[in-house]
C-alpha positions in Angstrom: 108.1 -27.3 -46.4 109.0 -28.4 -42.9 108.7 -32.1 -42.0 105.1 -33.0 -41.0 104.6 -34.1 -37.4 102.5 -37.3 -37.5 100.8 -39.3 -34.7 100.1 -42.9 -35.6 96.8 -44.2 -34.3 96.5 -48.0 -34.1 96.1 -50.6 -31.3 98.9 -52.9 -32.5 102.5 -51.9 -31.9 103.8 -54.1 -34.7 101.5 -52.3 -37.2 102.4 -48.8 -36.0 106.1 -49.6 -36.1 105.6 -51.1 -39.5 104.4 -47.8 -40.8 107.4 -46.1 -39.2 109.7 -48.5 -40.9 107.9 -47.8 -44.2 108.6 -44.1 -43.8 112.2 -44.4 -42.7 113.6 -43.0 -45.9 111.4 -39.9 -45.7 112.3 -38.5 -42.2 113.1 -35.1 -43.8 109.4 -34.9 -44.8 107.5 -37.0 -42.2 108.4 -37.1 -38.5 106.5 -39.5 -36.3 106.2 -37.8 -33.0 103.6 -40.0 -31.1 103.7 -43.8 -31.1 102.6 -44.5 -27.5 99.5 -46.7 -28.0 98.3 -46.3 -24.4 97.6 -42.6 -24.4 95.6 -40.1 -26.4 97.1 -37.7 -28.8 98.1 -34.8 -26.6 101.1 -33.2 -28.4 100.3 -30.8 -31.2 100.6 -32.8 -34.5 100.0 -31.9 -38.1 98.3 -35.2 -38.9 96.8 -38.1 -37.0 97.1 -41.1 -39.3 94.4 -43.6 -38.3 95.3 -47.1 -39.4 92.1 -49.2 -39.5 93.9 -52.6 -39.0 91.7 -54.7 -36.6 89.9 -51.5 -35.5 86.8 -49.7 -36.3 86.5 -48.0 -39.7 86.8 -44.3 -40.3 83.1 -43.6 -40.3 82.8 -44.5 -36.5 83.3 -42.7 -33.2 87.0 -42.8 -32.8 87.7 -40.8 -36.0 85.0 -38.3 -35.0 86.7 -37.8 -31.7 90.1 -37.4 -33.3 88.6 -34.7 -35.6 87.4 -32.8 -32.5 90.8 -32.9 -30.9 92.3 -29.4 -31.0 95.9 -30.9 -30.8 95.4 -32.5 -34.3 95.7 -30.5 -37.5 94.2 -33.1 -39.8 92.8 -36.6 -39.4 93.7 -39.1 -42.2 92.2 -42.6 -42.5 94.6 -45.3 -43.8 92.6 -48.2 -45.0 92.2 -51.0 -47.6 88.5 -50.1 -48.1 88.2 -48.3 -51.3 84.4 -48.1 -51.6 83.4 -44.6 -52.7 80.3 -44.5 -50.5 82.3 -45.5 -47.5 85.0 -42.9 -48.2 82.3 -40.2 -48.4 80.9 -41.3 -45.0 84.4 -41.1 -43.5 84.9 -37.5 -44.8 81.4 -36.6 -43.5 82.5 -38.0 -40.1 85.2 -35.4 -39.8 88.3 -36.9 -41.5 90.3 -34.6 -43.6 91.7 -37.2 -45.9 91.6 -40.8 -46.9 94.6 -42.9 -48.1 94.8 -46.4 -49.5 97.1 -48.9 -47.7 98.1 -50.1 -51.1 100.2 -47.0 -51.9 104.0 -47.3 -51.8 105.9 -45.2 -49.3 106.7 -42.3 -51.7 103.0 -42.0 -52.7 101.9 -42.2 -49.0 104.2 -39.3 -48.1 103.0 -37.3 -51.1 99.4 -38.0 -50.1 99.9 -36.8 -46.5 101.6 -33.6 -47.7 98.7 -32.9 -50.2 96.1 -33.4 -47.5 98.1 -31.2 -45.1 98.1 -28.3 -47.5 94.4 -28.8 -48.3 94.6 -30.0 -51.9 93.6 -33.5 -52.9 91.8 -35.3 -49.9 91.5 -38.8 -51.3 94.5 -40.9 -52.5 93.7 -44.4 -53.8 96.4 -45.0 -56.3 95.5 -45.9 -59.9 96.2 -48.2 -62.8 99.8 -47.1 -63.1 100.6 -47.3 -59.3 101.2 -50.9 -58.2 99.4 -52.1 -55.1 101.9 -53.0 -52.3 101.7 -54.7 -49.0 104.0 -52.5 -47.0 104.5 -52.0 -43.3 104.1 -54.9 -40.9 101.4 -56.8 -39.1 101.1 -59.8 -36.7 101.7 -63.1 -38.5 103.4 -61.7 -41.6 106.4 -63.9 -40.9 104.0 -66.9 -40.9 102.8 -66.0 -44.4 99.6 -64.3 -43.5 98.4 -61.4 -45.7 97.3 -58.3 -43.9 93.7 -59.1 -44.5 94.1 -62.6 -43.1 95.9 -61.2 -40.1 93.2 -58.6 -39.5 90.5 -61.2 -39.5 92.5 -63.4 -37.2 93.1 -60.4 -34.9 89.4 -59.8 -34.7 88.7 -63.5 -34.0 91.3 -63.3 -31.2 89.4 -60.3 -29.8 86.3 -62.5 -29.6 84.3 -61.1 -32.5 81.8 -63.3 -34.4 81.9 -63.5 -38.2 79.0 -61.1 -38.4 80.7 -58.6 -36.1 83.9 -58.9 -38.2 82.0 -58.3 -41.4 80.4 -55.2 -39.9 83.8 -54.0 -38.5 85.7 -54.5 -41.8 82.8 -53.7 -44.2 83.4 -57.1 -45.9 80.8 -59.7 -46.8 80.2 -62.7 -44.7 81.5 -64.9 -47.5 84.7 -62.9 -47.8 85.2 -63.3 -44.0 84.7 -67.0 -44.3 87.2 -67.2 -47.2 89.8 -65.3 -45.2 89.3 -67.5 -42.2 89.8 -70.7 -44.3 93.0 -69.4 -45.9 94.2 -68.1 -42.5 93.6 -71.5 -40.9 95.6 -73.2 -43.7 98.5 -70.8 -43.2 98.8 -71.4 -39.4 97.8 -75.1 -39.6 94.7 -75.0 -37.3 91.3 -76.5 -37.9 89.0 -74.7 -35.4 88.2 -71.2 -34.1 89.3 -72.2 -30.6 92.8 -73.3 -31.7 93.0 -70.2 -34.0 92.4 -67.9 -30.9 95.0 -69.7 -28.9 97.5 -69.4 -31.7 96.6 -65.7 -32.0 97.1 -65.1 -28.3 100.5 -66.8 -28.5 101.6 -64.8 -31.6 100.8 -61.2 -30.8 97.2 -60.9 -32.1 95.8 -59.3 -29.0 95.9 -55.5 -29.2 98.5 -53.6 -27.2 95.7 -51.2 -26.3 92.1 -52.4 -25.5 89.1 -50.3 -26.5 85.7 -51.1 -25.0 83.4 -50.8 -27.9 80.4 -53.2 -27.3 78.1 -51.7 -28.1 80.0 -49.2 -30.2 79.3 -45.5 -29.3 77.8 -43.4 -32.0 79.9 -40.5 -33.4 80.3 -37.8 -30.8 79.9 -40.1 -27.9 82.8 -40.5 -25.4 84.9 -43.6 -25.9 86.1 -45.6 -22.9 89.6 -47.1 -23.0 91.6 -49.3 -20.7 95.3 -50.1 -20.9 96.2 -53.7 -21.9 
């Protein structure tokens, strides 16, 4: 099989390039052909890989729009959310596949190939596949986990705890826990100083989406360049 042409869809360059780095040993099977965060997917690609880091989840308008794009062969959502009801909603929203961000690179590549040929659509790993934190994200070098970094990115974007919970499909208590552990990691004690720290350390997206209120599936999305 020829190498799959993949467009990465995420608003953070460090996250997108982290996925590229994760796939660097598989260039004979996966070729990333679009990495410009400030334009829509306009080159014919086999897969648009939608990374949910600090963005909307796969059951929202952006994935619905990607699925309607004739330049994209298949839309695959790449997420930590493993809730079966949520995954079913994502597939109903037009996604062709769903892949756990806990998969190692070899399993990610195999999952994308399987989705491309139309076999298994959902790839979550299993008891014999260790969960990994691969790729990259803002604040990793400061000791932040990807989940902590995601919450801090959403705080830096100006979202409230309730909005972050809705965006990530996590409980308010989980959000508060991530905020506390994040504050400890970056040595701040207030939301204001956390936002300032985030601005100084790359937690503002490289592309800005206007999503308040968020459009329903099928509604046009407005974007502006950062």
